[in-house]
N, CA, C and O of each residue as an XYZ file, in Angstrom:
828
protein
N      -1.000     -3.664     12.906
C      -1.774     -2.614     12.268
C      -0.975     -2.010     11.119
O       0.244     -1.861     11.205
N      -1.664     -1.675     10.070
C      -1.055     -0.999      8.928
C      -1.420      0.480      8.966
O      -2.454      0.863      9.513
N      -0.559      1.304      8.380
C      -0.778      2.746      8.430
C      -0.648      3.360      7.036
O       0.276      3.054      6.283
N      -1.602      4.236      6.720
C      -1.542      5.058      5.512
C      -1.702      6.497      5.975
O      -2.812      6.936      6.274
N      -0.605      7.227      6.034
C      -0.561      8.522      6.699
C      -0.292      9.615      5.677
O       0.794      9.696      5.104
N      -1.284     10.443      5.461
C      -1.237     11.442      4.402
C      -1.142     12.857      4.976
O      -1.611     13.129      6.081
N      -0.538     13.729      4.215
C      -0.502     15.136      4.606
C      -1.885     15.767      4.463
O      -2.347     16.489      5.347
N      -2.539     15.481      3.329
C      -3.834     16.113      3.069
C      -4.738     15.142      2.308
O      -4.387     14.655      1.234
N      -5.873     14.880      2.871
C      -6.867     13.983      2.298
C      -6.234     12.634      1.950
O      -5.548     12.047      2.787
N      -6.452     12.132      0.726
C      -5.997     10.779      0.423
C      -4.573     10.722     -0.127
O      -3.994      9.640     -0.217
N      -4.009     11.853     -0.491
C      -2.658     11.840     -1.022
C      -2.584     11.205     -2.403
O      -3.602     10.978     -3.057
N      -1.366     10.926     -2.828
C      -1.132     10.468     -4.203
C      -0.838      8.980     -4.325
O      -0.334      8.534     -5.356
N      -1.145      8.210     -3.292
C      -0.835      6.780     -3.321
C      -2.096      5.949     -3.056
O      -2.090      5.033     -2.233
N      -3.164      6.285     -3.761
C      -4.450      5.634     -3.504
C      -4.384      4.132     -3.761
O      -5.050      3.352     -3.080
N      -3.592      3.733     -4.729
C      -3.422      2.302     -4.981
C      -2.875      1.578     -3.765
O      -3.297      0.466     -3.447
N      -1.936      2.215     -3.091
C      -1.377      1.641     -1.869
C      -2.432      1.589     -0.762
O      -2.502      0.626      0.001
N      -3.246      2.637     -0.688
C      -4.321      2.669      0.312
C      -5.247      1.478      0.138
O      -5.594      0.804      1.108
N      -5.647      1.223     -1.099
C      -6.548      0.110     -1.362
C      -5.870     -1.227     -1.089
O      -6.508     -2.177     -0.633
N      -4.583     -1.291     -1.368
C      -3.855     -2.525     -1.125
C      -3.667     -2.834      0.343
O      -3.548     -3.997      0.728
N      -3.640     -1.803      1.163
C      -3.457     -1.990      2.604
C      -4.744     -2.374      3.320
O      -4.701     -2.975      4.393
N      -5.880     -2.034      2.739
C      -7.154     -2.302      3.415
C      -7.444     -3.800      3.403
O      -7.174     -4.475      2.409
N      -7.994     -4.327      4.504
C      -8.259     -5.768      4.579
C      -9.329     -6.189      3.577
O     -10.382     -5.559      3.478
N      -9.053     -7.245      2.847
C      -9.989     -7.714      1.812
C     -11.249     -8.309      2.428
O     -12.299     -8.342      1.785
N     -11.152     -8.776      3.660
C     -12.286     -9.456      4.291
C     -13.297     -8.497      4.915
O     -14.382     -8.917      5.318
N     -12.946     -7.206      4.998
C     -13.841     -6.247      5.659
C     -13.588     -4.855      5.089
O     -12.594     -4.211      5.424
N     -14.493     -4.394      4.226
C     -14.320     -3.072      3.608
C     -15.082     -1.970      4.336
O     -15.232     -0.867      3.810
N     -15.566     -2.264      5.549
C     -16.212     -1.226      6.356
C     -15.132     -0.348      6.979
O     -14.144     -0.850      7.515
N     -15.327      0.961      6.905
C     -14.338      1.901      7.432
C     -15.034      2.954      8.278
O     -16.051      3.513      7.868
N     -14.488      3.226      9.455
C     -15.049      4.227     10.373
C     -14.400      5.573     10.113
O     -13.178      5.699     10.193
N     -15.192      6.565      9.807
C     -14.694      7.928      9.640
C     -14.724      8.628     10.992
O     -15.787      8.796     11.590
N     -13.552      9.034     11.469
C     -13.435      9.757     12.735
C     -13.194     11.224     12.405
O     -12.146     11.578     11.865
N     -14.155     12.069     12.726
C     -14.084     13.485     12.357
C     -14.021     14.401     13.572
O     -14.316     15.591     13.453
N     -13.650     13.887     14.723
C     -13.697     14.676     15.956
C     -12.666     15.782     16.032
O     -12.757     16.639     16.911
N     -11.694     15.790     15.146
C     -10.753     16.913     15.097
C     -11.459     18.213     14.725
O     -10.887     19.295     14.853
N     -12.707     18.102     14.262
C     -13.497     19.286     13.894
C     -14.449     19.731     14.991
O     -15.219     20.669     14.788
N     -14.416     19.084     16.144
C     -15.408     19.368     17.182
C     -15.321     20.779     17.751
O     -16.255     21.249     18.400
N     -14.212     21.445     17.510
C     -14.064     22.831     17.989
C     -14.871     23.814     17.154
O     -15.159     24.921     17.608
N     -15.238     23.423     15.939
C     -15.855     24.346     14.991
C     -17.324     24.585     15.307
O     -18.053     23.662     15.672
N     -17.745     25.832     15.162
C     -19.158     26.188     15.335
C     -19.875     26.299     13.988
O     -21.082     26.537     13.937
N     -19.120     26.123     12.897
C     -19.705     26.180     11.556
C     -20.173     24.775     11.187
O     -19.457     24.022     10.528
N     -21.374     24.439     11.616
C     -21.878     23.080     11.455
C     -22.100     22.716      9.988
O     -21.932     21.558      9.606
N     -22.471     23.680      9.180
C     -22.695     23.406      7.757
C     -21.379     23.042      7.068
O     -21.319     22.105      6.272
N     -20.331     23.795      7.385
C     -19.027     23.506      6.793
C     -18.531     22.140      7.241
O     -17.947     21.389      6.460
N     -18.771     21.830      8.507
C     -18.355     20.527      9.016
C     -19.074     19.400      8.283
O     -18.448     18.426      7.865
N     -20.392     19.534      8.128
C     -21.159     18.491      7.454
C     -20.685     18.311      6.018
O     -20.585     17.188      5.523
N     -20.394     19.423      5.357
C     -19.907     19.342      3.981
C     -18.582     18.591      3.913
O     -18.350     17.799      3.000
N     -17.715     18.850      4.894
C     -16.435     18.163      4.942
C     -16.598     16.676      5.182
O     -15.935     15.856      4.546
N     -17.480     16.334      6.100
C     -17.745     14.916      6.388
C     -18.356     14.218      5.179
O     -17.974     13.098      4.839
N     -19.316     14.893      4.528
C     -19.961     14.299      3.353
C     -18.950     14.062      2.239
O     -19.013     13.052      1.538
N     -18.022     14.993      2.080
C     -16.979     14.835      1.062
C     -16.117     13.612      1.366
O     -15.823     12.814      0.476
N     -15.711     13.468      2.649
C     -14.918     12.303      3.049
C     -15.687     11.003      2.794
O     -15.133     10.045      2.254
N     -16.949     10.974      3.180
C     -17.769      9.773      3.006
C     -17.916      9.408      1.529
O     -17.778      8.244      1.154
N     -18.196     10.406      0.698
C     -18.376     10.148     -0.730
C     -17.088      9.666     -1.374
O     -17.111      8.766     -2.214
N     -15.959     10.259     -0.985
C     -14.673      9.845     -1.546
C     -14.339      8.412     -1.142
O     -13.817      7.642     -1.948
N     -14.640      8.056      0.101
C     -14.390      6.690      0.565
C     -15.284      5.691     -0.171
O     -14.850      4.588     -0.505
N     -16.512      6.079     -0.417
C     -17.426      5.206     -1.168
C     -16.906      4.966     -2.580
O     -16.964      3.844     -3.083
N     -16.401      6.014     -3.220
C     -15.879      5.891     -4.581
C     -14.698      4.932     -4.644
O     -14.446      4.307     -5.675
N     -13.976      4.820     -3.533
C     -12.825      3.923     -3.488
C     -13.234      2.478     -3.176
O     -12.396      1.577     -3.191
N     -14.507      2.266     -2.899
C     -14.986      0.911     -2.656
C     -15.179      0.563     -1.193
O     -15.510     -0.575     -0.862
N     -14.973      1.540     -0.311
C     -15.205      1.308      1.112
C     -16.693      1.460      1.448
O     -17.460      2.054      0.692
N     -17.068      0.919      2.576
C     -18.402      1.158      3.134
C     -18.192      2.015      4.383
O     -17.965      1.478      5.468
N     -18.264      3.343      4.241
C     -17.917      4.236      5.351
C     -19.102      4.618      6.221
O     -20.235      4.728      5.751
N     -18.815      4.816      7.488
C     -19.792      5.326      8.443
C     -19.059      6.236      9.424
O     -17.911      5.982      9.787
N     -19.732      7.287      9.842
C     -19.147      8.171     10.846
C     -19.264      7.528     12.217
O     -20.346      7.101     12.620
N     -18.168      7.462     12.922
C     -18.170      7.049     14.323
C     -17.763      8.266     15.141
O     -16.601      8.673     15.135
N     -18.731      8.839     15.841
C     -18.502     10.051     16.624
C     -18.031      9.646     18.019
O     -18.793      9.072     18.797
N     -16.785      9.946     18.325
C     -16.219      9.532     19.605
C     -16.947     10.151     20.792
O     -16.898      9.606     21.894
N     -17.619     11.275     20.585
C     -18.337     11.924     21.683
C     -19.436     11.028     22.245
O     -19.793     11.138     23.418
N     -19.967     10.149     21.411
C     -21.031      9.249     21.868
C     -20.508      8.164     22.801
O     -21.285      7.433     23.415
N     -19.185      8.064     22.903
C     -18.582      6.986     23.690
C     -17.696      7.501     24.820
O     -16.898      6.749     25.380
N     -17.837      8.785     25.156
C     -17.065      9.306     26.282
C     -17.450      8.537     27.547
O     -18.623      8.467     27.913
N     -16.451      7.969     28.201
C     -16.701      7.175     29.389
C     -17.258      5.796     29.100
O     -17.652      5.083     30.023
N     -17.299      5.398     27.808
C     -17.847      4.091     27.427
C     -16.866      3.340     26.517
O     -17.230      2.956     25.406
N     -15.645      3.132     26.969
C     -14.640      2.500     26.094
C     -14.999      1.086     25.671
O     -14.655      0.674     24.563
N     -15.678      0.335     26.521
C     -16.043     -1.037     26.170
C     -17.023     -1.058     24.997
O     -16.926     -1.909     24.113
N     -17.973     -0.108     24.997
C     -18.924     -0.011     23.889
C     -18.213      0.364     22.602
O     -18.486     -0.206     21.546
N     -17.300      1.323     22.691
C     -16.571      1.765     21.505
C     -15.714      0.630     20.940
O     -15.610      0.465     19.724
N     -15.113     -0.137     21.822
C     -14.277     -1.254     21.376
C     -15.086     -2.246     20.551
O     -14.597     -2.755     19.543
N     -16.310     -2.523     20.964
C     -17.179     -3.434     20.223
C     -17.534     -2.860     18.854
O     -17.597     -3.585     17.862
N     -17.764     -1.557     18.815
C     -18.111     -0.906     17.548
C     -16.930     -0.949     16.583
O     -17.088     -1.328     15.422
N     -15.754     -0.565     17.057
C     -14.568     -0.528     16.196
C     -14.234     -1.922     15.675
O     -13.706     -2.063     14.572
N     -14.534     -2.937     16.452
C     -14.240     -4.323     16.050
C     -15.029     -4.752     14.815
O     -14.681     -5.739     14.167
N     -16.087     -4.016     14.488
C     -16.890     -4.372     13.312
C     -16.321     -3.787     12.022
O     -16.804     -4.099     10.934
N     -15.304     -2.947     12.136
C     -14.698     -2.306     10.971
C     -13.344     -2.928     10.646
O     -12.669     -3.481     11.514
N     -12.967     -2.824      9.378
C     -11.640     -3.268      8.976
C     -10.634     -2.151      8.963
O      -9.428     -2.394      8.946
N     -11.130     -0.892      8.972
C     -10.249      0.272      8.875
C     -10.874      1.463      9.583
O     -12.079      1.501      9.832
N     -10.029      2.431      9.902
C     -10.502      3.743     10.342
C      -9.832      4.801      9.466
O      -8.700      4.631      9.011
N     -10.553      5.889      9.244
C      -9.990      7.035      8.531
C     -10.183      8.250      9.429
O     -11.314      8.647      9.708
N      -9.071      8.842      9.885
C      -9.116      9.926     10.861
C      -8.717     11.215     10.161
O      -7.560     11.397      9.781
N      -9.679     12.098      9.998
C      -9.441     13.303      9.206
C      -8.795     14.403     10.034
O      -8.620     14.273     11.246
N      -8.442     15.501      9.345
C      -7.736     16.603      9.977
C      -8.637     17.568     10.716
O      -9.860     17.426     10.736
N      -8.001     18.548     11.319
C      -8.662     19.551     12.140
C      -7.694     20.006     13.208
O      -6.546     20.332     12.904
N      -8.132     20.035     14.444
C      -7.293     20.423     15.566
C      -6.770     19.161     16.263
O      -7.549     18.368     16.792
N      -5.452     18.986     16.258
C      -4.854     17.764     16.808
C      -5.117     17.615     18.305
O      -5.270     16.498     18.797
N      -5.170     18.729     19.029
C      -5.373     18.661     20.479
C      -6.808     18.301     20.831
O      -7.052     17.593     21.809
N      -7.756     18.786     20.039
C      -9.159     18.415     20.232
C      -9.341     16.926     19.929
O     -10.022     16.211     20.664
N      -8.729     16.474     18.844
C      -8.798     15.061     18.484
C      -8.201     14.192     19.587
O      -8.768     13.161     19.950
N      -7.071     14.607     20.109
C      -6.416     13.827     21.166
C      -7.298     13.748     22.417
O      -7.363     12.710     23.076
N      -7.976     14.858     22.735
C      -8.893     14.861     23.878
C     -10.017     13.852     23.664
O     -10.357     13.092     24.571
N     -10.590     13.850     22.467
C     -11.693     12.940     22.164
C     -11.236     11.487     22.233
O     -11.967     10.619     22.710
N     -10.029     11.235     21.755
C      -9.493      9.871     21.816
C      -9.310      9.414     23.257
O      -9.578      8.258     23.584
N      -8.862     10.306     24.103
C      -8.649      9.972     25.512
C      -9.967      9.744     26.233
O     -10.113      8.758     26.955
N     -10.921     10.633     26.051
C     -12.189     10.566     26.779
C     -13.027      9.346     26.382
O     -13.817      8.840     27.179
N     -12.847      8.886     25.154
C     -13.615      7.734     24.663
C     -12.882      6.410     24.839
O     -13.475      5.339     24.713
N     -11.579      6.493     25.134
C     -10.779      5.283     25.217
C     -10.281      4.793     23.866
O      -9.733      3.695     23.767
N     -10.466      5.594     22.828
C     -10.038      5.201     21.488
C      -8.523      5.028     21.414
O      -8.022      4.210     20.643
N      -7.798      5.803     22.221
C      -6.339      5.674     22.232
C      -5.919      4.280     22.699
O      -5.042      3.662     22.095
N      -6.534      3.790     23.759
C      -6.200      2.461     24.267
C      -6.667      1.360     23.308
O      -6.010      0.327     23.173
N      -7.794      1.587     22.650
C      -8.287      0.619     21.671
C      -7.288      0.469     20.531
O      -7.014     -0.646     20.087
N      -6.745      1.584     20.057
C      -5.758      1.534     18.980
C      -4.502      0.792     19.424
O      -3.934      0.011     18.660
N      -4.077      1.035     20.645
C      -2.906      0.325     21.160
C      -3.148     -1.185     21.166
O      -2.243     -1.965     20.867
N      -4.355     -1.588     21.504
C      -4.694     -3.002     21.501
C      -4.723     -3.582     20.099
O      -4.316     -4.724     19.889
N      -5.205     -2.794     19.127
C      -5.282     -3.265     17.748
C      -3.904     -3.456     17.135
O      -3.715     -4.325     16.284
N      -2.943     -2.649     17.562
C      -1.573     -2.801     17.067
C      -1.071     -4.214     17.335
O      -0.372     -4.804     16.510
N      -1.429     -4.743     18.483
C      -0.952     -6.070     18.881
C      -1.839     -7.201     18.373
O      -1.353     -8.303     18.119
N      -3.136     -6.936     18.223
C      -4.076     -8.031     17.970
C      -4.534     -8.185     16.526
O      -4.939     -9.278     16.130
N      -4.481     -7.104     15.715
C      -5.007     -7.180     14.349
C      -3.999     -6.577     13.368
O      -3.974     -5.367     13.139
N      -3.187     -7.438     12.807
C      -2.130     -6.972     11.907
C      -2.677     -6.397     10.597
O      -2.018     -5.573      9.963
N      -3.874     -6.823     10.188
C      -4.419     -6.347      8.921
C      -5.337     -5.136      9.082
O      -5.888     -4.647      8.095
N      -5.509     -4.649     10.304
C      -6.347     -3.466     10.528
C      -5.627     -2.243      9.979
O      -4.424     -2.085     10.184
N      -6.359     -1.376      9.283
C      -5.761     -0.201      8.642
C      -6.127      1.082      9.374
O      -7.303      1.375      9.590
N      -5.110      1.837      9.750
C      -5.297      3.193     10.264
C      -4.878      4.142      9.153
O      -3.706      4.198      8.783
N      -5.838      4.884      8.625
C      -5.564      5.870      7.582
C      -6.030      7.233      8.066
O      -6.939      7.328      8.890
N      -5.414      8.272      7.560
C      -5.831      9.609      7.949
C      -4.906     10.668      7.405
O      -3.950     10.386      6.684
N      -5.219     11.897      7.773
C      -4.381     13.015      7.289
C      -4.364     14.143      8.313
O      -5.250     14.263      9.159
N      -3.329     14.961      8.204
C      -3.151     16.153      9.019
C      -3.237     15.799     10.505
O      -2.437     14.993     10.980
N      -4.174     16.371     11.248
C      -4.280     16.077     12.678
C      -4.410     14.581     12.934
O      -3.940     14.079     13.955
N      -5.047     13.872     12.010
C      -5.250     12.448     12.157
C      -3.976     11.630     12.142
O      -3.965     10.488     12.602
N      -2.889     12.207     11.615
C      -1.597     11.516     11.653
C      -0.656     12.149     12.673
O       0.249     11.482     13.176
N      -0.858     13.412     12.979
C      -0.011     14.092     13.977
C      -0.130     13.440     15.352
O       0.856     13.353     16.085
N      -1.320     12.986     15.702
C      -1.552     12.438     17.045
C      -0.838     11.105     17.285
O      -0.779     10.634     18.421
N      -0.302     10.502     16.241
C       0.377      9.215     16.389
C       1.760      9.350     17.013
O       2.356      8.346     17.403
N       2.276     10.556     17.113
C       3.629     10.811     17.614
C       3.737     10.560     19.114
O       2.720     10.451     19.799
N       4.965     10.468     19.632
C       5.131     10.356     21.088
C       4.641     11.597     21.830
O       4.145     11.503     22.952
N       4.786     12.761     21.193
C       4.391     14.021     21.829
C       3.828     14.982     20.790
O       4.226     14.970     19.626
N       2.897     15.810     21.236
C       2.305     16.819     20.355
C       2.952     18.192     20.541
O       2.495     19.178     19.964
N       4.000     18.254     21.334
C       4.673     19.532     21.557
C       5.234     20.067     20.250
O       5.865     19.342     19.481
N       4.993     21.336     20.018
C       5.367     21.974     18.768
C       4.151     22.237     17.907
O       4.102     23.230     17.181
N       3.170     21.355     17.984
C       1.944     21.551     17.215
C       1.104     22.697     17.760
O       0.229     23.225     17.073
N       1.386     23.078     19.018
C       0.673     24.223     19.600
C       1.053     25.532     18.920
O       0.433     26.566     19.172
N       2.062     25.495     18.063
C       2.408     26.667     17.254
C       1.465     26.825     16.070
O       1.452     27.861     15.407
N       0.670     25.778     15.811
C      -0.262     25.781     14.683
C      -1.713     25.642     15.163
O      -2.588     26.409     14.762
N      -1.946     24.655     16.022
C      -3.300     24.378     16.505
C      -3.539     25.047     17.861
O      -2.673     25.036     18.735
N      -4.710     25.619     18.013
C      -5.075     26.378     19.211
C      -5.395     25.417     20.370
O      -6.387     24.690     20.328
N      -4.546     25.427     21.393
C      -4.750     24.521     22.537
C      -5.858     25.013     23.456
O      -6.276     24.286     24.357
N      -6.341     26.226     23.247
C      -7.410     26.746     24.111
C      -8.792     26.272     23.667
O      -9.784     26.527     24.349
N      -8.859     25.590     22.535
C     -10.143     25.043     22.089
C     -10.512     23.864     22.993
O      -9.825     22.842     23.000
N     -11.589     24.009     23.746
C     -11.993     22.994     24.729
C     -13.475     22.648     24.549
O     -14.294     23.010     25.393
N     -13.826     21.961     23.476
C     -15.249     21.660     23.238
C     -15.858     20.687     24.233
O     -17.082     20.574     24.308
N     -15.027     19.975     25.006
C     -15.541     18.971     25.936
C     -15.440     19.423     27.390
O     -15.547     18.608     28.306
N     -15.237     20.711     27.599
C     -15.084     21.227     28.950
C     -13.638     21.628     29.211
O     -12.751     21.341     28.407
N     -13.414     22.274     30.305
C     -12.089     22.824     30.611
C     -11.180     21.743     31.206
O     -10.872     21.751     32.397
N     -10.764     20.818     30.346
C      -9.851     19.759     30.773
C      -8.427     20.127     30.361
O      -8.219     20.940     29.461
N      -7.466     19.524     31.024
C      -6.071     19.832     30.731
C      -5.713     19.444     29.295
O      -6.145     18.408     28.790
N      -4.923     20.288     28.659
C      -4.425     19.975     27.323
C      -3.534     18.738     27.382
O      -2.665     18.626     28.248
N      -3.755     17.826     26.468
C      -2.968     16.592     26.414
C      -1.871     16.757     25.373
O      -2.143     16.880     24.179
N      -0.628     16.758     25.842
C       0.508     16.840     24.922
C       1.078     15.465     24.604
O       1.868     15.322     23.671
N       0.689     14.466     25.362
C       1.161     13.109     25.112
C       0.462     12.535     23.890
O      -0.767     12.494     23.833
N       1.249     12.090     22.909
C       0.680     11.480     21.717
C       0.397     10.007     21.923
O       0.568      9.481     23.023
N      -0.035      9.343     20.864
C      -0.365      7.921     20.952
C       0.871      7.033     20.924
O       0.808      5.861     21.294
N       1.993      7.590     20.488
C       3.266      6.858     20.455
C       3.177      5.607     19.576
O       3.779      4.580     19.891
N       2.433      5.694     18.489
C       2.340      4.583     17.549
C       3.382      4.683     16.441
O       3.651      3.703     15.746
N       3.963      5.860     16.278
C       5.182      6.041     15.488
C       6.144      6.825     16.372
O       5.708      7.525     17.286
N       7.444      6.718     16.115
C       8.422      7.324     17.028
C       8.897      8.697     16.580
O       9.976      9.141     16.971
N       8.095      9.370     15.763
C       8.446     10.702     15.278
C       7.169     11.512     15.094
O       6.072     10.962     14.997
N       7.334     12.815     15.048
C       6.212     13.713     14.777
C       6.100     13.929     13.277
O       7.076     14.302     12.626
N       4.932     13.699     12.734
C       4.686     13.985     11.319
C       4.250     15.439     11.195
O       3.290     15.862     11.838
N       4.952     16.192     10.375
C       4.647     17.606     10.139
C       4.029     17.722      8.744
O       4.753     17.695      7.749
N       2.700     17.849      8.657
C       2.033     17.883      7.348
C       2.058     19.283      6.715
O       2.484     20.257      7.335
N       1.594     19.350      5.479
C       1.409     20.616      4.745
C       2.731     21.378      4.547
O       2.725     22.596      4.369
N       3.848     20.666      4.578
C       5.150     21.320      4.474
C       5.368     21.822      3.049
O       5.245     21.067      2.084
N       5.691     23.103      2.937
C       5.951     23.728      1.637
C       4.860     23.373      0.630
O       5.138     22.932     -0.486
N       3.620     23.577      1.050
C       2.461     23.219      0.233
C       1.534     24.418      0.091
O       1.673     25.420      0.792
N       0.599     24.294     -0.821
C      -0.399     25.341     -1.011
C      -1.539     25.119     -0.031
O      -2.654     24.764     -0.412
N      -1.232     25.337      1.236
C      -2.195     25.096      2.309
C      -2.105     26.260      3.291
O      -1.014     26.784      3.520
N      -3.237     26.677      3.881
C      -3.210     27.826      4.802
C      -2.255     27.664      5.979
O      -1.769     28.660      6.514
N      -1.976     26.422      6.393
C      -1.109     26.185      7.548
C       0.346     25.925      7.171
O       1.184     25.666      8.034
N       0.631     25.997      5.896
C       1.968     25.605      5.436
C       3.072     26.461      6.056
O       4.082     25.929      6.515
N       2.890     27.764      6.073
C       3.920     28.649      6.626
C       4.130     28.381      8.109
O       5.265     28.371      8.586
N       3.044     28.164      8.838
C       3.157     27.887     10.268
C       3.891     26.585     10.537
O       4.525     26.438     11.582
N       3.817     25.641      9.611
C       4.505     24.369      9.797
C       6.025     24.545      9.812
O       6.741     23.719     10.378
N       6.509     25.606      9.198
C       7.946     25.888      9.277
C       8.372     26.124     10.722
O       9.479     25.761     11.120
N       7.484     26.735     11.503
C       7.790     26.978     12.917
C       7.841     25.665     13.690
O       8.644     25.508     14.610
N       6.980     24.727     13.310
C       6.993     23.414     13.959
C       8.310     22.707     13.661
O       8.905     22.094     14.548
N       8.760     22.790     12.424
C      10.044     22.189     12.048
C      11.176     22.818     12.850
O      12.046     22.112     13.360
N      11.165     24.140     12.960
C      12.206     24.839     13.727
C      12.183     24.403     15.187
O      13.232     24.222     15.806
N      10.979     24.235     15.732
C      10.854     23.789     17.120
C      11.440     22.391     17.285
O      12.170     22.125     18.240
N      11.122     21.514     16.366
C      11.624     20.143     16.444
C      13.145     20.100     16.343
O      13.803     19.367     17.082
N      13.692     20.883     15.433
C      15.154     20.931     15.280
C      15.797     21.476     16.551
O      16.776     20.920     17.049
N      15.238     22.567     17.071
C      15.795     23.208     18.259
C      15.700     22.361     19.505
O      16.523     22.487     20.412
N      14.704     21.497     19.558
C      14.504     20.665     20.746
C      14.870     19.197     20.509
O      14.561     18.325     21.321
N      15.531     18.949     19.387
C      16.021     17.606     19.046
C      14.911     16.563     19.091
O      15.066     15.480     19.657
N      13.777     16.929     18.471
C      12.629     16.034     18.367
C      12.650     15.380     16.989
O      12.759     16.064     15.971
N      12.547     14.075     16.963
C      12.529     13.344     15.700
C      11.245     13.674     14.950
O      10.158     13.625     15.524
N      11.369     14.010     13.665
C      10.195     14.382     12.882
C      10.392     14.019     11.413
O      11.508     13.783     10.950
N       9.271     13.982     10.699
C       9.281     13.813      9.251
C       8.299     14.810      8.666
O       7.191     14.969      9.179
N       8.696     15.479      7.602
C       7.804     16.428      6.939
C       7.081     15.722      5.800
O       7.615     14.809      5.170
N       5.858     16.167      5.553
C       5.084     15.686      4.423
C       4.531     16.876      3.659
O       3.867     17.735      4.239
N       4.799     16.931      2.373
C       4.124     17.891      1.508
C       2.755     17.333      1.152
O       2.568     16.116      1.139
N       1.800     18.200      0.865
C       0.480     17.730      0.459
C       0.617     16.860     -0.788
O       1.255     17.235     -1.772
N      -0.002     15.694     -0.710
C       0.130     14.688     -1.757
C       1.006     13.529     -1.319
O       0.831     12.403     -1.785
N       1.957     13.802     -0.417
C       2.856     12.754      0.047
C       2.209     11.946      1.162
O       1.352     12.439      1.895
N       2.639     10.693      1.272
C       2.136      9.807      2.332
C       3.274      8.997      2.917
O       4.318      8.811      2.292
N       3.050      8.522      4.124
C       3.941      7.554      4.771
C       3.155      6.255      4.887
O       2.030      6.243      5.386
N       3.746      5.174      4.429
C       3.083      3.860      4.464
C       3.876      2.934      5.373
O       5.086      2.773      5.214
N       3.187      2.332      6.319
C       3.804      1.377      7.237
C       2.999      0.088      7.160
O       1.807      0.075      7.466
N       3.651     -0.995      6.752
C       2.966     -2.280      6.575
C       3.281     -3.212      7.737
O       2.797     -4.343      7.770
């Protein structure tokens, strides 16, 4: 699997993003479940529409894949994801996103794709890249762990472990969460957690 991991939206390496996407399949699944905690449905739709339009402008054929439709149906979701060449996982609340990934089996599907499809692209930003870490501890200083849109289930601090460090986005950036990210950095330093900071515009590329 290839990774294009941005602090905010598409970042400043769009050429690299296009180069990483598989030439044989330009269909991309937009995963927006990090926003499931929000009750502002109009704002959410506007955000999703913006993501879809931006992906279309880049030459992708995007569709929203709502993980909530596949809770308890991992086999169905696996078949759906297999029709895409890429996924784009947007920001929001990392803990809500992690819950949705667990309940739908998307976490296990991604683990399988790492081994089986070398040209599959995982792209995303903010919460969409934070969940790739071994652990989400420290992110609770920024994201509200009490948000439980899927019922009162235990907070999942275990990350996907697809990278061996925590990505700290919005670092020293003009973003509402930027100041709070300093606390995440302090937590990581104090607890000897491997991390990498990303300023808005910066990306991490793994081929």
